[in-house]
PATORLO-295909 format. One line per 3 residues: their letters; for each residue x, y, z of N, C-alpha, C. Coordinates in pm, 1 decimal. Example, Ala and Ser with C-alpha at 12.3 -4.5 7.8 and 13.67 -1.06 7.14 Angstrom:
REM residues 2
as> 1319.0,-569.0,780.0,1230.0,-450.0,780.0,1320.0,-330.0,780.0; 1285.0,-225.0,708.0,1367.0,-106.0,714.0,1290.0,3.0,787.0
//
This chain:
REM residues 183
xxx> 84.0,-117.8,0.0,0.0,0.0,0.0,88.8,124.4,0.0; 46.2,223.3,-73.1,117.1,350.1,-76.8,19.3,461.2,-39.5; 71.8,581.8,-18.9,-17.1,693.6,8.0,-98.6,721.9,-117.8
xxx> -215.1,780.4,-98.3,-297.5,817.6,-213.4,-219.3,916.3,-299.1; -228.6,897.2,-429.6,-151.5,979.1,-522.3,-240.8,1043.4,-626.8; -195.6,1158.6,-672.2,-258.9,1223.8,-786.1,-172.6,1193.8,-908.0
xxx> -235.6,1145.9,-1014.5,-165.2,1116.8,-1138.8,-198.9,1223.4,-1241.4; -96.2,1266.5,-1316.3,-115.8,1364.9,-1421.5,-45.4,1315.7,-1546.9; -109.9,1333.5,-1659.7,-51.1,1300.3,-1788.6,1.3,1429.8,-1849.9
xxx> 131.6,1432.4,-1880.2,192.3,1553.2,-1936.3,266.0,1518.6,-2065.1; 259.0,1609.5,-2159.8,333.8,1591.5,-2283.6,474.8,1644.9,-2262.8; 573.2,1561.8,-2289.4,713.4,1598.4,-2276.2,778.4,1568.8,-2411.3
xxx> 810.6,1672.0,-2484.8,865.0,1651.5,-2618.8,761.2,1585.4,-2707.8; 798.1,1472.0,-2765.3,708.0,1399.1,-2854.7,635.8,1284.2,-2786.6; 643.2,1277.5,-2655.8,583.0,1164.6,-2585.3,501.7,1214.2,-2465.8
xxx> 428.9,1124.3,-2406.0,351.9,1155.1,-2285.2,409.2,1078.6,-2168.1; 406.7,1141.9,-2050.7,455.9,1078.3,-1927.7,350.9,1093.4,-1818.8; 344.6,993.5,-1732.8,258.6,1001.8,-1615.7,342.9,1051.1,-1499.2
xxx> 295.1,1154.6,-1432.1,358.6,1208.5,-1312.5,274.2,1166.5,-1193.2; 339.1,1139.7,-1081.4,269.1,1091.1,-962.8,322.2,1162.6,-839.2; 231.0,1221.1,-761.7,266.6,1287.1,-635.2,162.5,1253.2,-530.1
xxx> 200.2,1258.5,-402.0,99.5,1238.9,-296.9,-10.6,1344.0,-309.2; -131.2,1306.8,-274.4,-242.6,1403.1,-280.2,-217.5,1515.9,-181.4; -268.3,1634.4,-213.7,-246.6,1752.6,-127.3,-312.2,1735.2,9.1
xxx> -414.4,1649.7,19.0,-483.0,1626.7,146.7,-390.8,1564.8,251.9; -278.1,1509.2,210.2,-180.8,1455.7,305.4,-135.9,1564.7,403.0; -131.9,1688.5,355.8,-91.2,1800.9,441.2,-189.1,1826.4,555.7
xxx> -312.1,1777.0,545.0,-410.2,1792.8,652.9,-370.7,1714.7,778.2; -275.9,1621.7,765.9,-235.4,1535.6,876.8,-102.5,1577.8,939.5; -51.0,1694.2,900.5,74.3,1743.4,957.6,51.0,1783.2,1102.9
xxx> 132.6,1726.8,1193.6,123.1,1762.2,1335.0,243.2,1844.4,1381.9; 354.0,1837.8,1307.3,472.7,1915.0,1342.1,550.5,1941.4,1214.3; 604.6,2064.2,1203.5,681.0,2102.0,1084.5,813.2,2164.1,1127.8
xxx> 921.5,2122.0,1063.0,1053.2,2181.2,1084.5,1105.5,2222.4,947.8; 1150.7,2348.3,936.5,1202.0,2397.0,809.2,1345.8,2445.1,826.9; 1427.4,2416.1,727.3,1565.3,2462.8,723.9,1590.7,2516.3,583.1
xxx> 1625.9,2643.6,571.4,1647.4,2704.8,440.3,1765.0,2639.4,368.3; 1867.2,2601.8,445.0,1987.6,2546.3,384.3,2054.7,2450.8,481.6; 2091.5,2334.1,431.9,2169.7,2238.9,510.3,2298.9,2215.3,433.2
xxx> 2411.2,2253.7,492.3,2540.2,2230.2,429.3,2590.7,2091.2,462.8; 2640.5,2020.8,361.5,2692.1,1885.4,381.4,2840.2,1885.0,346.6; 2922.5,1856.7,445.4,3065.6,1839.3,425.2,3096.9,1694.0,455.0
xxx> 3096.7,1612.3,353.0,3112.9,1467.3,361.3,2986.0,1402.7,414.3; 2949.6,1429.4,542.1,2828.2,1373.3,600.2,2761.5,1478.7,687.8; 2628.9,1482.3,683.5,2554.7,1574.8,769.7,2425.2,1509.1,812.5
xxx> 2393.1,1524.0,939.5,2265.1,1476.4,991.7,2158.4,1576.8,948.8; 2055.4,1529.5,882.6,1945.8,1617.8,842.6,1840.9,1620.5,952.5; 1811.8,1504.5,1009.3,1710.6,1498.5,1115.7,1740.6,1382.9,1209.0
xxx> 1714.1,1405.7,1335.4,1714.6,1298.6,1434.4,1580.5,1306.0,1506.0; 1553.2,1211.2,1589.4,1422.4,1206.0,1655.3,1388.7,1332.0,1734.6; 1488.9,1408.0,1775.9,1461.6,1532.4,1849.6,1397.2,1637.5,1759.1
xxx> 1431.9,1636.0,1629.1,1372.3,1730.9,1534.3,1228.4,1690.5,1501.8; 1215.7,1570.8,1455.2,1088.2,1511.6,1413.3,1094.0,1367.6,1460.6; 990.8,1319.0,1522.2,995.3,1182.8,1575.1,977.2,1081.1,1463.3
xxx> 1088.3,1049.3,1397.0,1082.4,956.5,1285.1,1065.4,811.7,1330.9; 1064.9,788.2,1461.2,1046.4,651.3,1510.5,899.9,614.0,1525.5; 809.0,711.4,1531.8,669.6,680.9,1563.4,568.6,729.3,1460.8
xxx> 609.1,810.3,1364.9,510.7,872.2,1276.6,553.4,859.9,1131.0; 460.4,887.5,1044.2,491.8,901.0,903.4,551.0,1040.0,884.5; 656.6,1048.9,806.1,727.0,1175.0,785.8,725.5,1208.8,637.2
xxx> 709.2,1336.1,607.1,719.4,1383.2,469.3,833.0,1483.8,464.0; 932.2,1457.4,380.5,1045.0,1547.9,360.1,1033.9,1607.3,220.3; 1065.4,1734.8,206.2,1075.2,1800.4,76.2,1205.2,1879.5,74.8
xxx> 1281.5,1870.2,-36.5,1401.9,1951.8,-50.4,1448.6,1952.8,-194.8; 1547.8,2038.4,-224.1,1602.1,2052.3,-358.2,1753.4,2034.9,-354.7; 1806.3,1976.5,-463.2,1949.4,1952.4,-478.5,1992.6,1997.2,-617.6
xxx> 2119.9,2027.9,-633.9,2175.6,2049.1,-766.8,2193.7,1912.3,-830.7; 2179.9,1900.4,-961.9,2194.1,1770.8,-1027.1,2338.6,1740.1,-1066.6; 2434.5,1817.0,-1015.5,2572.8,1804.6,-1060.7,2658.8,1707.0,-981.2
xxx> 2604.5,1638.3,-883.4,2685.6,1551.1,-798.2,2617.2,1417.7,-773.2; 2693.0,1326.4,-711.7,2635.9,1204.8,-655.1,2588.0,1238.0,-515.0; 2471.4,1186.7,-478.0,2418.8,1208.9,-343.8,2375.0,1075.0,-286.4
xxx> 2397.8,1058.7,-157.3,2344.5,940.5,-89.7,2285.3,984.9,43.3; 2168.3,931.7,72.1,2098.6,959.0,196.5,2083.8,827.6,271.2; 2086.3,833.5,403.8,2075.4,713.3,485.2,1975.5,733.6,597.3
xxx> 1894.5,633.6,617.7,1812.0,621.9,737.2,1878.8,513.8,819.5; 1901.0,539.8,947.3,1973.3,442.2,1028.9,1915.5,436.6,1169.7; 1958.1,331.6,1241.7,1915.0,315.2,1380.8,2032.2,266.6,1465.0
xxx> 2008.7,254.1,1595.8,2112.3,213.6,1691.0,2153.5,67.4,1674.6; 2075.3,-12.4,1604.8,2106.8,-154.5,1582.8,2201.1,-174.5,1464.3; 2234.0,-66.4,1392.2,2323.8,-76.2,1277.2,2253.2,-95.7,1144.2
xxx> 2120.0,-91.6,1142.7,2046.1,-103.1,1017.4,2056.1,28.9,941.4; 2068.8,19.6,809.8,2077.2,138.9,725.9,2004.9,114.9,594.0; 1916.3,205.0,560.6,1851.9,206.5,430.1,1914.0,322.9,354.4
xxx> 1971.5,294.9,237.0,2038.0,399.1,159.3,1960.4,426.3,31.3; 1959.0,554.2,-8.6,1900.4,591.0,-136.8,1969.8,716.7,-185.1; 1963.5,741.7,-315.6,2030.8,859.7,-365.5,2026.5,874.3,-514.8
xxx> 2123.8,952.2,-565.1,2134.6,983.4,-706.8,2276.2,953.1,-752.2; 2290.3,871.9,-857.5,2418.7,837.0,-918.3,2432.3,920.6,-1045.2; 2509.0,1028.3,-1038.9,2522.2,1122.5,-1150.7,2577.4,1056.6,-1277.5
xxx> 2688.5,978.3,-1272.4,2739.8,919.0,-1396.8,2637.3,829.2,-1468.4; 2554.5,761.1,-1391.9,2452.0,674.0,-1452.2,2320.0,747.7,-1472.4; 2310.7,869.9,-1420.2,2188.9,951.2,-1427.3,2067.2,871.8,-1378.1
xxx> 2083.6,813.2,-1259.4,1973.4,733.8,-1204.8,1965.0,746.7,-1052.9; 1843.6,726.8,-1005.2,1816.8,721.7,-862.4,1825.7,576.4,-818.3; 1847.7,555.1,-687.5,1857.0,417.4,-638.7,1809.6,407.3,-494.1
xxx> 1773.7,282.7,-456.7,1743.5,246.8,-318.0,1817.4,116.9,-289.5; 1893.9,114.7,-179.7,1971.9,-3.0,-140.3,1922.2,-51.8,-4.5; 1860.0,-170.9,-4.0,1805.8,-229.5,120.1,1897.1,-335.9,180.6
xxx> 2017.9,-351.3,128.9,2106.5,-460.3,170.2,2123.7,-470.2,321.4; 2139.0,-357.2,389.9,2161.1,-356.9,534.9,2046.4,-289.3,608.8; 1925.9,-299.4,552.3,1810.6,-226.8,607.4,1744.8,-295.7,725.7
xxx> 1794.6,-412.1,762.9,1735.5,-482.6,877.0,1714.2,-628.8,845.3; 1594.7,-677.1,871.6,1562.6,-818.1,850.6,1544.9,-843.5,700.9; 1634.6,-924.6,644.9,1629.7,-956.3,501.8,1642.3,-1105.9,475.7
xxx> 1667.6,-1183.0,580.8,1698.0,-1325.7,563.9,1578.5,-1411.5,524.1; 1458.2,-1357.8,527.3,1339.1,-1436.0,493.6,1332.7,-1473.0,345.2; 1412.8,-1403.0,259.9,1414.5,-1432.4,116.9,1550.7,-1392.7,61.5
xxx> 1615.5,-1484.9,-9.2,1748.7,-1457.9,-62.8,1751.7,-1341.8,-161.4; 1641.5,-1315.1,-228.6,1637.9,-1210.5,-330.3,1589.2,-1075.5,-279.0; 1544.8,-1068.2,-154.0,1482.9,-945.4,-104.2,1575.2,-824.0,-113.8
xxx> 1698.5,-837.4,-71.9,1787.7,-720.6,-65.2,1915.7,-738.3,-145.1; 1919.1,-837.0,-234.6,2045.1,-862.0,-304.9,2063.5,-775.0,-428.6; 1965.4,-691.1,-463.2,1976.2,-604.8,-579.3,1932.8,-463.3,-542.9
xxx> 2011.1,-367.0,-587.8,1977.3,-226.7,-566.7,1869.8,-187.8,-668.2; 1761.0,-127.1,-620.9,1655.9,-79.3,-710.5,1701.6,51.0,-775.1; 1678.3,66.2,-905.8,1718.5,187.5,-975.5,1604.7,239.0,-1063.2
xxx> 1611.0,367.7,-1091.9,1516.1,432.1,-1183.1,1589.0,546.8,-1252.3; 1571.3,562.8,-1382.5,1642.0,668.8,-1454.1,1587.3,807.1,-1420.4; 1675.2,905.5,-1426.4,1630.6,1044.6,-1413.8,1603.4,1094.3,-1554.7
xxx> 1481.4,1133.3,-1580.9,1443.3,1180.4,-1714.5,1432.2,1331.4,-1721.2; 1422.7,1398.6,-1609.3,1411.3,1544.4,-1607.1,1541.5,1608.5,-1654.7; 1529.3,1719.6,-1721.8,1645.6,1796.2,-1767.8,1672.9,1916.5,-1677.9
xxx> 1597.3,1931.6,-1572.0,1610.6,2044.4,-1481.1,1746.1,2043.7,-1411.7; 1796.9,2163.4,-1382.4,1922.3,2177.2,-1307.7,1906.5,2134.0,-1161.9; 1786.0,2144.0,-1109.1,1758.3,2108.2,-969.5,1686.2,1974.0,-964.3
xxx> 1721.6,1895.5,-865.0,1648.7,1772.0,-835.5,1556.1,1804.2,-718.7; 1427.8,1795.7,-741.7,1331.2,1816.4,-634.8,1297.8,1680.5,-575.3; 1300.9,1671.4,-442.8,1282.1,1543.5,-374.6,1167.9,1555.3,-274.8
xxx> 1077.3,1460.3,-278.9,972.7,1446.8,-176.7,981.4,1301.5,-129.6; 987.7,1285.1,0.7,997.6,1152.1,60.9,881.0,1134.6,155.8; 812.8,1022.4,144.8,713.3,985.3,244.8,767.9,858.8,309.9
xxx> 798.1,870.1,436.9,861.6,762.2,511.8,768.0,712.6,620.3; 745.0,582.7,621.6,667.5,519.6,727.4,759.5,420.2,797.1; 709.7,349.3,895.0,794.0,258.5,973.8,860.1,150.8,889.4
xxx> 793.6,103.2,783.7,850.3,-4.3,702.3,839.5,22.3,552.1; 821.6,146.8,513.0,817.2,177.0,369.3,870.9,316.6,341.9; 921.4,332.1,220.6,968.3,462.0,174.2,913.5,484.1,34.4
xxx> 864.3,605.4,10.9,818.0,645.9,-121.1,896.3,769.8,-159.6; 963.5,763.1,-273.4,1047.0,872.3,-321.3,984.9,930.6,-447.8; 962.6,1060.4,-446.9,904.7,1131.6,-560.1,1007.8,1234.2,-604.8
xxx> 1067.3,1212.6,-720.3,1170.4,1303.0,-771.1,1113.4,1390.7,-881.8; 1162.1,1515.8,-887.2,1128.7,1607.3,-996.6,978.0,1621.6,-1017.0; 909.2,1656.0,-907.7,763.8,1677.0,-911.1,687.7,1554.9,-961.2
xxx> 737.0,1436.6,-926.2,666.5,1313.3,-959.3,701.1,1253.6,-1093.7; 804.8,1305.0,-1159.5,845.3,1249.8,-1289.2,906.7,1111.0,-1272.7; 981.3,1090.3,-1164.5,1036.2,958.6,-1131.4,992.0,925.5,-989.3
xxx> 936.4,805.3,-971.2,884.2,763.7,-840.9,937.6,624.4,-808.8; 978.3,604.8,-683.7,1025.9,473.9,-637.0,961.6,443.6,-502.1; 928.9,316.8,-478.5,870.5,272.5,-352.6,935.5,141.0,-312.3
xxx> 971.3,127.9,-186.4,1027.8,2.9,-134.2,979.2,-20.0,8.7; 980.5,-146.3,48.0,954.2,-181.7,187.1,1083.8,-230.3,250.2; 1088.9,-228.0,381.7,1206.5,-271.8,457.3,1158.6,-311.2,595.6
xxx> 1241.8,-384.9,668.0,1204.2,-435.4,800.3,1320.1,-417.4,897.9; 1337.9,-295.6,950.8,1449.2,-271.0,1042.7,1429.8,-343.6,1175.7; 1540.9,-372.6,1242.3,1537.3,-437.5,1373.0,1491.1,-342.6,1483.3
xxx> 1495.8,-214.0,1455.9,1446.6,-108.3,1546.3,1408.5,8.3,1456.4; 1321.4,97.1,1502.4,1283.9,210.7,1417.8,1405.6,295.0,1378.2; 1405.9,344.3,1255.5,1511.0,436.6,1214.0,1496.8,564.9,1294.1
xxx> 1609.4,616.1,1345.9,1602.7,736.6,1428.0,1695.0,847.4,1379.6; 1757.8,827.9,1263.0,1846.2,929.9,1208.8,1837.0,931.7,1056.7; 1839.8,1051.1,1000.7,1835.8,1071.9,855.9,1954.3,1159.7,821.0
xxx> 2045.8,1109.0,737.0,2166.9,1184.7,706.0,2195.9,1184.8,556.2; 2283.0,1277.7,515.3,2324.0,1292.9,375.6,2474.2,1272.6,366.4; 2518.2,1218.7,252.3,2660.4,1189.9,231.2,2697.5,1226.2,87.4
xxx> 2820.7,1273.3,67.8,2872.1,1300.6,-66.1,3023.1,1310.6,-60.1; 3088.4,1290.3,-175.2,3233.4,1303.9,-182.3,3276.3,1450.1,-179.1; 3188.6,1537.8,-230.4,3217.2,1681.2,-231.3,3116.8,1753.1,-142.4
xxx> 3153.3,1870.4,-95.8,3059.8,1951.7,-18.4,2943.0,1992.2,-106.8; 2823.4,1994.2,-50.5,2707.2,2039.8,-125.6,2604.2,2096.4,-30.2; 2501.0,2156.0,-87.9,2396.1,2218.7,-8.4,2260.9,2158.7,-44.0
xxx> 2180.6,2136.4,58.0,2042.8,2093.0,39.8,1957.6,2215.2,68.8; 1874.1,2253.6,-26.0,1795.4,2375.2,-14.5,1651.4,2345.5,25.1; 1594.7,2437.9,100.0,1451.6,2436.7,132.8,1404.7,2303.8,191.9
xxx> 1471.9,2260.5,296.1,1434.4,2135.8,362.6,1309.9,2160.7,446.7; 1209.8,2078.5,425.7,1087.7,2084.6,505.2,1057.5,1942.7,553.4; 1049.0,1928.2,684.6,1018.3,1797.4,743.6,883.9,1808.3,811.8
xxx> 795.0,1719.2,779.5,658.3,1721.3,835.5,627.4,1589.0,901.1; 590.1,1594.5,1026.4,544.0,1474.2,1095.5,393.6,1461.2,1071.4; 351.5,1342.4,1028.5,211.6,1318.4,996.6,152.0,1219.4,1096.2
xxx> 26.8,1238.6,1131.9,-42.3,1145.9,1220.3,-177.7,1115.3,1160.4; -209.4,986.6,1150.1,-331.5,944.5,1083.0,-439.2,892.0,1176.7; -417.8,887.3,1306.1,-522.8,840.6,1399.5,-534.5,933.1,1517.6
//
């Protein structure tokens, strides 16, 4: 199951593409909002920990923008050593999700043995990122829904830290973290 989405058909060049974004009504469930105009990353930077937004108990929606000129990797992690990685591979021009060390994976040999990838088709200089994170799922919406990825994972403990990594220094612009509550 994923969050309810709005689908739009757009003409791009000589072809049509379906864009997908969470419905705007998701914002009706925001219980806490944290905004950061700029987050500087020098090798590694913590974007959020449970003190900012309680990522251990609620659904979280993150929105931010990146330059498309670098490789980026983001990690969700916990005290048990589980890590879910996702990011952008500039040389391959693709997004990815790596569940290899995301927690419980032994129930199926094929569950985490392959990194999920999706091509970046947008020509924009900025990569717009929207993340909807729940206790055992992640939904990634890139470039206003032009590329979308969804995966499940089973950590040994709730993820309590969200960080960014890169070989070069970079900036994450307009970070907005929203804690959502549905009951």
